[in-house]
RODO-2510 file (C-alpha; in nm, 4 decimals, decimal comma):
residues 128
     n   res          X          Y          Z
     1     m    -5,4265     2,7594    -1,2851
     2     p    -5,5467     3,0738    -1,4607
     3     e    -5,7019     3,0222    -1,8023
     4     l    -5,4616     3,1054    -2,0852
     5     s    -5,5643     3,2288    -2,4281
     6     i    -5,2648     3,0620    -2,5897
     7     s    -5,2375     2,6838    -2,6148
     8     k    -4,9546     2,4883    -2,4560
     9     d    -4,8599     2,3547    -2,8013
    10     k    -4,8095     2,7092    -2,9332
    11     i    -4,6103     2,8018    -2,6231
    12     d    -4,3887     2,4954    -2,6580
    13     f    -4,3203     2,5677    -3,0252
    14     l    -4,2397     2,9344    -2,9591
    15     v    -4,0112     2,8363    -2,6702
    16     t    -3,8235     2,6047    -2,9069
    17     k    -3,7848     2,8806    -3,1655
    18     a    -3,6729     3,1328    -2,9011
    19     r    -3,4082     2,8858    -2,7831
    20     e    -3,2891     2,8356    -3,1404
    21     f    -3,2474     3,2117    -3,1670
    22     a    -3,0679     3,2325    -2,8303
    23     g    -2,8223     2,9660    -2,9464
    24     k    -2,7037     3,1761    -3,2364
    25     d    -2,3918     3,3884    -3,2345
    26     i    -2,3122     3,7184    -3,4015
    27     a    -2,2109     3,6956    -3,7659
    28     v    -1,8369     3,6337    -3,7892
    29     d    -1,8058     3,4883    -4,1375
    30     p    -1,8174     3,7898    -4,3688
    31     d    -1,6576     3,5989    -4,6573
    32     d    -1,9118     3,3318    -4,7341
    33     a    -1,7681     3,0496    -4,9378
    34     s    -1,9346     2,9123    -5,2448
    35     n    -2,0905     2,6228    -5,0563
    36     p    -2,1524     2,5116    -4,6957
    37     t    -1,8640     2,2635    -4,6996
    38     d    -1,6114     2,5326    -4,7892
    39     d    -1,7216     2,7616    -4,5059
    40     r    -1,7465     2,4779    -4,2493
    41     v    -2,1259     2,5359    -4,2168
    42     v    -2,0709     2,8082    -3,9537
    43     d    -2,3391     3,0284    -4,1105
    44     v    -2,6213     2,8234    -3,9602
    45     l    -2,5058     2,9290    -3,6126
    46     e    -2,4839     3,2987    -3,6904
    47     d    -2,7511     3,5569    -3,6221
    48     r    -2,8306     3,7334    -3,9476
    49     g    -3,0843     3,9744    -3,7926
    50     s    -3,4146     4,0087    -3,9739
    51     h    -3,2789     3,7945    -4,2581
    52     d    -3,2416     3,4983    -4,0231
    53     a    -3,4915     3,2189    -4,0870
    54     v    -3,5475     3,1538    -3,7143
    55     v    -3,6204     3,5232    -3,6508
    56     r    -3,8581     3,5423    -3,9461
    57     e    -4,0407     3,2291    -3,8322
    58     f    -4,0675     3,3438    -3,4687
    59     v    -4,1873     3,6913    -3,5690
    60     g    -4,4382     3,5460    -3,8140
    61     l    -4,5770     3,3078    -3,5533
    62     v    -4,6075     3,5730    -3,2834
    63     n    -4,7636     3,8220    -3,5248
    64     a    -5,0226     3,5589    -3,6230
    65     l    -5,1326     3,5217    -3,2584
    66     s    -5,4327     3,7104    -3,1284
    67     t    -5,3728     4,0074    -2,8995
    68     d    -5,4797     3,7998    -2,5979
    69     e    -5,2342     3,5228    -2,6909
    70     q    -4,9519     3,7765    -2,7274
    71     v    -5,0401     3,9315    -2,3915
    72     d    -5,0320     3,5874    -2,2273
    73     l    -4,6913     3,5173    -2,3812
    74     v    -4,5431     3,8432    -2,2500
    75     a    -4,7010     3,7887    -1,9076
    76     l    -4,5580     3,4351    -1,8944
    77     m    -4,2122     3,5676    -1,9782
    78     r    -4,2396     3,8302    -1,7044
    79     l    -4,3656     3,5726    -1,4545
    80     g    -4,0699     3,3491    -1,5379
    81     r    -3,8345     3,6471    -1,5033
    82     g    -3,9614     3,7063    -1,1511
    83     d    -4,1501     4,0310    -1,2069
    84     g    -4,4260     3,8858    -0,9884
    85     g    -4,5558     3,5585    -0,8590
    86     v    -4,8499     3,3464    -0,9657
    87     e    -5,0663     3,5405    -0,7207
    88     q    -4,9932     3,8559    -0,9261
    89     w    -5,0798     3,6879    -1,2587
    90     q    -5,3726     3,9198    -1,3348
    91     e    -5,1578     4,2270    -1,2702
    92     l    -4,8749     4,0908    -1,4881
    93     r    -5,1295     4,0298    -1,7609
    94     r    -5,2787     4,3811    -1,7251
    95     e    -4,9305     4,5347    -1,7509
    96     a    -4,8568     4,3275    -2,0612
    97     a    -5,1897     4,4375    -2,2141
    98     r    -5,1150     4,8054    -2,1415
    99     g    -4,7780     4,7782    -2,3162
   100     h    -4,9009     4,5710    -2,6103
   101     n    -4,7994     4,6937    -2,9554
   102     a    -4,6976     4,5582    -3,2943
   103     h    -4,3457     4,4747    -3,1721
   104     t    -4,4219     4,1880    -2,9327
   105     a    -4,1985     3,9374    -3,1131
   106     r    -3,8996     4,1734    -3,1164
   107     y    -3,9604     4,2562    -2,7489
   108     l    -3,9566     3,8872    -2,6590
   109     l    -3,6467     3,8078    -2,8655
   110     g    -3,4727     4,1043    -2,7030
   111     e    -3,5013     3,9366    -2,3639
   112     p    -3,2057     3,7065    -2,2936
   113     l    -3,3215     3,3486    -2,2368
   114     c    -3,6738     3,4376    -2,3475
   115     g    -3,7650     3,0743    -2,4150
   116     d    -3,6481     2,9612    -2,0728
   117     l    -3,8374     3,2441    -1,9031
   118     i    -4,1633     3,1665    -2,0850
   119     e    -4,1293     2,8000    -1,9947
   120     e    -4,0551     2,8873    -1,6312
   121     g    -4,3625     3,1112    -1,6196
   122     l    -4,5777     2,8323    -1,7599
   123     n    -4,4341     2,5845    -1,5086
   124     q    -4,5168     2,8211    -1,2240
   125     l    -4,8756     2,8612    -1,3445
   126     e    -4,9187     2,4863    -1,3874
   127     a    -4,7820     2,4202    -1,0382
   128     a    -5,0251     2,6643    -0,8775
***
């Protein structure tokens, strides 16, 4: 297995957060009630964009990673998406490094099933 800059614990936590984000729905409760009981607690399942606690946490965590860790995360997502196989890992990583910028977290969250794809990429690397 190729050496990763990012730890499996960090990957697992980010996968969990990405899945939490993917499980949210668009905001449909414009008339918030005075308390969670009155509005049937539907707000916790709505995506509130950059004001959403899950988004803020995911973005904060990704932004705190080193560049190499962010590159690994993007390469894992692309591997899991099928952009290449384990044998192309170095090329996937080079492509991720070339495209690296300050918007890595938003890029990842913009990919449907991001958490599943990162996990699949990691599983492929571990199986190699």
